[in-house]
C-alpha distance (Angstrom), angle and dihedral (degrees) to the residues before:
residue distance angle dihedral
M1 . . .
G2 3.78 . .
V3 3.77 116.8 .
F4 3.82 92.8 -4.8
V5 3.79 91.6 77.8
L6 3.82 91.6 54.2
L7 3.81 100.7 42.2
P8 3.84 96.6 76.1
L9 3.80 89.2 57.4
L10 3.82 90.8 59.7
L11 3.80 104.9 29.1
P12 3.84 92.5 83.2
L13 3.81 83.3 80.1
T14 3.82 87.4 75.1
A15 3.82 89.7 65.6
L16 3.80 96.2 55.5
P17 3.85 96.4 86.3
I18 3.81 93.3 51.8
A19 3.81 90.5 47.4
R20 3.81 88.8 61.2
L21 3.80 98.5 38.3
A22 3.81 99.1 41.9
E23 3.80 91.6 65.1
R24 3.80 91.3 62.5
H25 3.80 105.9 28.4
L26 3.82 108.3 33.8
H27 3.77 130.5 67.6
P28 3.82 104.7 -97.6
R29 3.81 92.1 -121.2
V30 3.82 91.2 54.8
A31 3.80 92.1 42.7
T32 3.81 93.4 50.8
R33 3.78 94.0 50.1
L34 3.79 95.0 42.5
L35 3.80 96.7 47.5
S36 3.81 92.9 43.9
A37 3.81 91.9 51.5
L38 3.80 92.1 47.8
A39 3.80 92.2 48.3
A40 3.81 93.7 48.0
V41 3.81 94.9 49.8
L42 3.80 94.9 43.1
A43 3.81 91.9 48.1
A44 3.80 92.2 48.5
C45 3.80 92.1 50.4
S46 3.79 94.2 47.9
T47 3.81 90.9 48.3
V48 3.81 91.4 50.5
C49 3.80 90.2 51.6
L50 3.79 91.6 49.6
G51 3.78 86.9 55.4
L52 3.81 90.8 50.0
L53 3.80 90.4 50.8
V54 3.80 88.9 52.4
V55 3.81 89.2 54.7
V56 3.80 92.4 45.6
G57 3.81 92.1 48.8
T58 3.79 97.4 46.5
V59 3.81 105.3 27.0
Q60 3.81 94.2 106.6
L61 3.80 95.7 44.9
P62 3.83 118.9 103.6
G63 3.78 114.7 -100.8
H64 3.79 96.3 26.4
P65 3.84 106.8 158.8
L66 3.80 97.9 -125.3
P67 3.81 121.5 151.6
D68 3.81 115.2 -88.4
A69 3.81 93.1 -104.9
W70 3.80 90.1 60.7
A71 3.78 98.4 36.0
D72 3.82 100.3 97.9
R73 3.77 115.9 98.5
E74 3.81 94.6 -121.6
A75 3.80 91.7 57.8
R76 3.79 90.9 49.1
T77 3.78 93.4 53.6
T78 3.80 90.8 60.9
A79 3.82 91.7 63.0
P80 3.82 121.0 88.6
Y81 3.78 112.2 -98.9
E82 3.82 126.4 -153.4
E83 3.78 110.2 162.5
A84 3.83 96.9 -177.5
A85 3.80 93.4 49.9
G86 3.79 89.8 45.8
K87 3.79 93.9 53.4
G88 3.79 91.4 49.1
A89 3.79 91.2 47.8
V90 3.80 92.0 50.3
I91 3.80 90.5 54.6
A92 3.81 92.6 45.5
L93 3.81 93.7 47.1
L94 3.80 91.8 48.6
A95 3.80 89.5 50.0
V96 3.82 90.3 52.0
A97 3.80 91.6 48.7
V98 3.81 92.9 49.3
S99 3.79 91.2 46.3
W100 3.81 92.7 50.4
S101 3.80 91.8 46.2
T102 3.80 91.4 50.9
A103 3.80 91.9 48.8
V104 3.82 92.4 49.2
R105 3.80 92.7 49.5
R106 3.79 92.5 48.2
H107 3.81 92.9 47.4
R108 3.81 92.4 49.9
R109 3.80 92.1 45.7
V110 3.81 92.5 51.9
R111 3.81 91.8 46.8
R112 3.82 92.1 49.8
R113 3.79 91.1 50.5
A114 3.79 91.7 48.7
E115 3.80 92.4 48.0
L116 3.80 91.8 48.7
A117 3.80 90.0 50.1
L118 3.81 89.4 53.1
A119 3.80 95.9 44.6
G120 3.80 94.7 93.4
V121 3.79 98.2 31.4
P122 3.81 113.3 113.3
G123 3.76 121.7 -139.6
G124 3.77 136.8 63.0
E125 3.75 130.5 -102.9
V126 3.81 95.2 -5.1
A127 3.80 117.4 57.7
V128 3.79 115.2 -164.8
L129 3.80 116.0 -159.8
P130 3.80 120.4 -162.6
D131 3.78 100.3 -123.4
E132 3.79 135.7 140.4
A133 3.81 89.5 -143.9
A134 3.81 114.2 86.8
Y135 3.80 117.0 -128.6
A136 3.79 142.1 133.9
Y137 3.78 127.8 -174.3
A138 3.79 143.3 151.9
L139 3.79 116.9 -106.7
P140 3.83 110.3 -163.6
G141 3.77 124.4 -155.0
V142 3.81 98.3 33.9
R143 3.79 116.2 124.2
S144 3.79 115.5 -121.0
R145 3.78 122.2 -127.5
A146 3.79 128.6 -146.3
S147 3.77 113.6 -60.1
R148 3.79 100.4 -103.0
G149 3.75 134.2 114.2
L150 3.77 142.2 61.4
L151 3.78 98.4 -23.5
G152 3.77 104.9 50.0
W153 3.78 87.6 135.6
V154 3.80 90.5 59.7
L155 3.79 93.6 55.1
S156 3.79 91.6 51.0
L157 3.80 93.3 58.5
R158 3.80 119.9 124.0
T159 3.78 94.9 -102.7
S160 3.78 134.7 118.5
P161 3.81 120.4 -99.4
A162 3.77 118.6 -88.5
G163 3.74 125.1 -109.8
P164 3.82 116.6 -87.1
G165 3.79 120.4 -78.5
G166 3.78 101.1 11.4
R167 3.78 140.8 110.8
I168 3.78 135.2 -155.1
V169 3.80 112.1 -128.2
V170 3.79 116.9 -156.9
S171 3.79 132.2 163.3
T172 3.77 126.1 -131.8
A173 3.81 88.6 -120.1
M174 3.80 90.6 59.2
L175 3.80 92.8 48.6
A176 3.80 90.5 48.6
C177 3.80 92.9 61.5
L178 3.83 95.0 51.3
D179 3.79 132.1 70.3
A180 3.82 123.6 -135.5
G181 3.80 95.9 -86.2
E182 3.79 92.2 47.2
R183 3.81 90.8 49.8
A184 3.78 88.4 54.0
A185 3.81 88.5 52.4
L186 3.81 90.6 50.0
V187 3.81 92.9 52.1
A188 3.81 92.1 45.5
H189 3.81 90.2 50.0
E190 3.80 93.8 51.6
R191 3.80 91.9 43.5
A192 3.79 87.9 55.9
H193 3.82 89.4 54.3
L194 3.80 90.6 52.7
A195 3.80 96.2 43.2
G196 3.81 92.2 47.1
R197 3.82 92.4 44.2
H198 3.78 89.3 -132.7
H199 3.80 92.1 170.0
R200 3.81 88.2 72.1
Y201 3.79 92.3 57.7
L202 3.81 91.1 46.1
L203 3.80 91.3 50.3
A204 3.80 92.7 46.6
V205 3.80 95.2 53.2
R206 3.78 92.6 41.6
F207 3.80 92.3 55.6
A208 3.81 90.0 42.3
A209 3.80 91.7 55.0
R210 3.79 90.1 49.5
A211 3.81 89.5 52.7
N212 3.81 93.5 50.2
P213 3.83 121.3 12.1
L214 3.82 89.9 -152.7
L215 3.82 86.3 74.4
M216 3.81 94.9 60.9
P217 3.85 92.9 101.1
L218 3.82 88.7 58.3
R219 3.80 90.0 52.4
S220 3.80 91.1 53.7
A221 3.80 92.0 44.9
V222 3.82 93.7 51.4
A223 3.81 91.4 48.0
Y224 3.82 86.8 57.8
T225 3.82 99.1 40.4
A226 3.81 92.4 48.5
E227 3.80 89.0 57.3
R228 3.79 90.7 45.8
W229 3.81 89.8 50.7
A230 3.81 89.9 55.1
D231 3.82 90.2 44.5
E232 3.79 91.3 55.8
E233 3.80 92.5 46.2
A234 3.80 90.5 50.6
A235 3.81 90.5 49.3
R236 3.81 91.2 48.7
V237 3.80 94.0 48.7
T238 3.80 97.5 43.6
G239 3.81 94.9 35.3
E240 3.80 89.8 -139.2
R241 3.79 114.0 106.0
R242 3.81 92.9 171.2
V243 3.80 92.5 51.0
V244 3.81 90.8 52.2
A245 3.80 90.4 48.2
R246 3.81 91.0 49.1
A247 3.80 91.9 48.7
I248 3.81 92.1 51.1
G249 3.81 91.3 48.5
K250 3.80 92.9 50.1
A251 3.79 93.7 45.3
A252 3.80 92.4 48.8
L253 3.81 90.4 58.9
V254 3.80 93.1 58.7
S255 3.82 105.6 20.8
R256 3.79 123.4 112.9
G257 3.81 92.0 -163.1
T258 3.79 128.5 -126.2
P259 3.82 129.8 -42.9
T260 3.82 90.8 -109.9
P261 3.82 134.4 6.7
T262 3.80 90.8 -114.9
L263 3.81 91.7 66.6
A264 3.80 110.6 77.9
G265 3.80 114.4 -128.9
F266 3.78 140.5 -171.8
A267 3.78 102.4 -116.4
A268 3.78 130.6 -6.2
P269 3.79 136.2 155.5
G270 3.78 108.0 -64.9
P271 3.80 139.7 71.7
V272 3.83 94.5 -12.5
P273 3.84 93.6 138.9
R274 3.81 89.2 57.4
R275 3.79 91.0 51.1
V276 3.80 91.6 49.4
A277 3.80 91.8 47.7
A278 3.81 90.7 50.0
L279 3.81 90.9 52.4
L280 3.79 91.3 50.2
A281 3.82 88.7 54.8
P282 3.84 125.0 69.9
A283 3.81 117.4 -74.1
P284 3.82 113.5 -84.9
S285 3.78 119.8 -104.2
P286 3.83 112.2 -100.0
V287 3.82 93.9 -131.8
S288 3.80 111.1 159.2
W289 3.83 95.0 -150.4
P290 3.81 129.5 14.5
P291 3.83 121.8 -115.5
V292 3.78 111.8 -88.7
F293 3.79 99.3 -125.2
T294 3.79 97.1 57.5
A295 3.79 130.2 88.7
V296 3.81 92.9 -107.1
G297 3.82 91.4 43.4
L298 3.79 92.9 52.7
A299 3.80 90.6 45.4
A300 3.81 91.1 50.8
W301 3.80 92.5 50.5
A302 3.81 91.1 45.8
A303 3.80 90.2 52.6
A304 3.80 91.2 46.4
A305 3.80 90.7 50.0
G306 3.79 91.4 47.9
T307 3.79 91.2 49.7
L308 3.79 92.1 48.6
G309 3.80 90.1 47.5
S310 3.80 90.1 50.4
A311 3.81 91.8 51.0
L312 3.82 92.7 47.4
S313 3.81 92.6 45.7
S314 3.79 94.0 50.8
A315 3.81 90.8 45.8
N316 3.82 90.8 49.0
A317 3.80 93.0 49.1
T318 3.81 92.2 46.7
L319 3.80 93.4 48.7
T320 3.81 92.6 45.4
L321 3.80 93.0 52.3
F322 3.80 91.1 45.8
L323 3.81 93.0 51.3
V324 3.80 93.0 46.5
L325 3.79 92.5 52.0
E326 3.81 92.8 41.3
A327 3.79 93.1 51.0
G328 3.79 93.5 51.4
P329 3.81 123.4 -170.1
L330 3.79 118.1 -17.5
């Protein structure tokens, strides 16, 4: 196994340059998908290798839960044994499990509260809550009702249909600070979150960062690029980049954000000035992959190589340990 079991724990460092450059040089849709895929694979590989280190560090201890074919003491003695690394890996893997469990419970609790709050709200795709706090966010997985109620004008806006099984949650305080064109931009923005299923990308990078702290820059980058993706979709649908920028700026001044970072929102504390500046500039080029001989191109290939190396290293370490235990003593 050797160094192959340790490489996936460090190779996420190869993705740090692209996390910084993708925000500025890639189309936000491409950046979101690329960074989320990198984070998911790198996190999976590092978690697998933590598990292998647990086996390596505890394989010769009594009571180790190995399969029956490997349970005899002679077979165990053929496996590599590093007690110190094993103890550290046990602590790290437990920390990852606790962190994931906490995140899942919080996400489910927030979703349940949001769904209960919407249970008695009339209307269809857009749910307006009477609240003095300003907020707007996309809540996926909530069935839409018939399009009737207080905001019939919202549902008639010139925007594309939302993704299946989702609702747009907006407070009366948020609507009060926007004019008609800016409300159209808000709805288009949140519809883009639902149609693009941005909550999945946000969840993926959040769990990845909890598995390996080296991936935290990718989590921050995806949180930004997902919002930029929705910004660009809203600008495309409404045809008014300046109106979308103005709506985001206004909302940022009064918004309290979303109930949890895994629910995409309209405007929250963060890099709002960068989003506004990007909307005031020409639309980004929808290039699927950056040119090789550019800074962002080299960073993308370096991250891809690091991710491939992480996958191959974890596969090599897993196969090596399996063959050693399967072969047994000579």
